[in-house]
C-alpha positions in Angstrom: -16.1 -33.3 1.1 -17.7 -31.7 -1.8 -15.8 -32.2 -5.3 -17.4 -29.6 -8.0 -16.0 -32.2 -10.5 -18.4 -34.0 -9.2 -21.1 -31.9 -10.1 -20.7 -30.8 -13.3 -19.1 -34.0 -14.7 -16.1 -32.4 -16.3 -12.6 -32.8 -15.0 -11.5 -29.8 -14.1 -7.7 -30.4 -13.6 -7.8 -32.4 -16.6 -9.4 -29.6 -19.2 -7.0 -27.0 -17.8 -4.0 -29.1 -18.6 -5.5 -28.9 -22.2 -6.3 -25.4 -22.1 -2.8 -24.9 -20.6 -1.7 -27.3 -23.4 -3.1 -25.4 -26.3 -1.8 -21.9 -24.6 2.1 -23.2 -24.6 1.7 -24.6 -28.0 0.7 -21.2 -29.8 2.7 -19.4 -27.8 0.0 -17.6 -25.8 0.5 -15.8 -22.7 -2.0 -15.9 -19.6 -1.5 -12.0 -20.2 -2.3 -12.0 -23.7 -5.5 -14.5 -24.0 -7.2 -12.5 -21.2 -6.3 -9.5 -23.2 -7.7 -10.5 -26.9 -10.8 -12.0 -24.7 -11.6 -9.1 -22.1 -11.3 -10.7 -19.0 -8.7 -10.9 -16.1 -5.5 -12.4 -16.3 -6.5 -14.2 -12.8 -9.3 -15.8 -15.0 -7.4 -17.2 -17.4 -4.7 -18.4 -14.3 -7.3 -20.5 -12.9 -9.0 -22.1 -16.2 -5.1 -23.1 -16.9 -4.7 -24.5 -13.4 -7.8 -26.6 -13.1 -9.3 -24.1 -10.6 -12.9 -23.3 -12.2 -13.9 -23.1 -16.6 -14.3 -20.8 -18.7 -18.2 -19.9 -19.4 -19.8 -21.1 -22.3 -18.9 -18.2 -24.6 -15.2 -17.5 -23.3 -14.9 -21.1 -24.3 -16.0 -21.0 -27.9 -14.3 -17.6 -28.4 -10.7 -20.1 -27.4 -12.0 -22.7 -29.3 -12.3 -20.3 -32.3 -9.0 -18.5 -31.7 -6.7 -21.9 -31.6 -9.3 -23.9 -34.1 -9.7 -26.8 -31.8 -13.1 -28.2 -31.1 -15.0 -28.0 -27.4 -14.8 -31.6 -27.4 -10.7 -31.6 -26.9 -10.9 -29.4 -24.3 -13.4 -30.1 -22.0 -13.4 -33.6 -20.7 
């Protein structure tokens, strides 16, 4: 069976949990983040649930918004 995590070397589930934790800690909803960085709510939901990763530009924006290091989000 194909596992995207193996190909990228990134743990999607754990990264999603970290994105979700940062958003919760800052009281930011899926809708609010989606509007702030101009993506769909579905995209943010997929990030939070570990179904996919934000592209590098959106990940950079996310980290700057919440003042976190990329290394603390992507594992």
